[in-house]
N, C-alpha and C positions, 0 to 999 in steps of 0.2 A: 160554508159547508162544514158540518161537524163530522169528524171521523171518530168512529169508535174503535177502540183497540180490542182485538179479539184475544181473549186469554185461552191458553190451552185448557182443554176440558179434562179435569182430573179424573172424572169418572171413566172416560174413554181410555185414558192411559192405564188406569187401574184394571179395567176389564182386559185390555191387551196383555198386561203383565200376568194376570191370573190365567188367561188362555195359554200364554207361552209356558208358564209353570206347569199347567196341567198336561200340555203336550209333552214336555220334557219328562214329567213323571210317568206318563203312559209309555213312552219309548223306553225309558229306563226299566220299568216293570216288565215290559215285553222281553227285553234283552236278558234281564235277570232270570225270568221264569223260563224262557226257552233254553237258556244254556244249562239250566238245572235238569233238563230232560223231562220236565213236567208240563211244558207248554206246547207251543206249536211244533217243536221238534220232537216227533214221535215216529215210531216205525209204522206208519200208516200205509198199509198195503193198497188202499183205495186211492191214494194220491199218485196219479200217473206221472207227474213230474219227478216226484221223489223216487218212485220205483224205477223210472228210466235212468236217473242218476245212479241209483243203487245197482242196477244191472252193470253199468260201466265200472263202478267201484269194485263190485264182486269179481267181475271178469279179470280186472287188473291185479287185485290184491288178495283174493280169496280162492279163486278157482284152482290155482295150482296145487293147493293142498286139499280143499274141500270138494273138489270136482266141478267140472263145467256144468253138470246137471245136479249139483248139490248132493251127489251120491257119497261123498267122503272117500276115505282110503279103505282098502280091503282089511278085514279083520280089525275094525276100529275099536272093538271092545277088548282086544287082547294086547296086554302091555308088551312093549319091545324090551329087548335085553337091558336097555338103559333106564327102564322104568316109566318111560313116557308112553302115552297112548297115541295111536295114529289119529289123524284128523277125522272127526265124526261127520256123518252126513248131516246136512241141514234140510233135507227133504223130510217127508212125513215118516220115513223109516227110522230117523234119528231121534234124539232127545231134545233138540233145540226148542221145539214147541212146548216142552214141559216147563220152560222157564219164563219168568216175567221179562218184559222189555228192558227194564232198568238193569237187571242182572246181565242180560245179553249185551247191552250197551257197555257196561263196565268191563265185562270179560273181553270185549273187542278192544276197548280203549286201553285198559290197563294190563291185559293179558290174564289168562286163567290162573297162573301161579300166584299173581298178586292178589287176585280176588279170593281164591280158595284158601290160600295161606297154608299153614301147617306142613310146610315142606313139600307141597304139591309140585310136581315137575311137569313141565309142558314145553314142547318145541315152539309153541305159538307165543311170540312176544306181543306186547300191546302195540296198538297202532296210534297212540297219542301223538307221536311226533311225525306221523305220516299222513293221517287222515284227520280232518276237522270233525267236529261233532255232527254237522249236517251230513257229511259223507258216511259216517258210521250209522246214523239213523237211516240213511237212504239204503245202505247195504242190507240192513235188517228188514226194511220195508220190502225190498226186492225178494229176500228169502221168504218172507211171510206171504208175498203175492203168489208164490209157487206152490203153497200148501193147498190141499183140498179145503173146501168151505167148512167142513165139519172140524177139521184140525184147527183152522183159524178161529172158529167159534170157541173151541175148548181152550186154546191158548189165550184168547181175549178174557175169558173168565179167570184164568190163572193170573193174568196181568192185572185185572181189576182187583182181585182179592189181595194181591201184593201191595197195591197202592192204598188200600184201606187199613 
């Protein structure tokens, strides 16, 4: 009886290696893109899971200053004696919706003073050491989910033009 020795198939091994490399590249690209704020991590008010997380994050970390119903502090446009402004509302009566998502994300993560610069003073510090990026995007998604449809539509145009 003649026994043939089976040799490993170089083609199958090569295809497996290429498949593994493509998968690793896809995962790496996803992680890089999403952490830059341009990928899947966005303030998507239609993403129920993200909005639900955002409601919890907002309640725990934002509501004490910006109000349980996003109403902000009284006289939020009038500077205090120390030069800071009270916390603005995040509902449709405020100016949050006048800004692109990336700016809102940076202001939340780094703090308004760091983003605005030029000696701007704020009582809000950044949440970089407290919230991860997904939690920040989620809180913004929650805020956006509370806006009327027309305000969301207008803000989406502002956001789109800021990305172009």
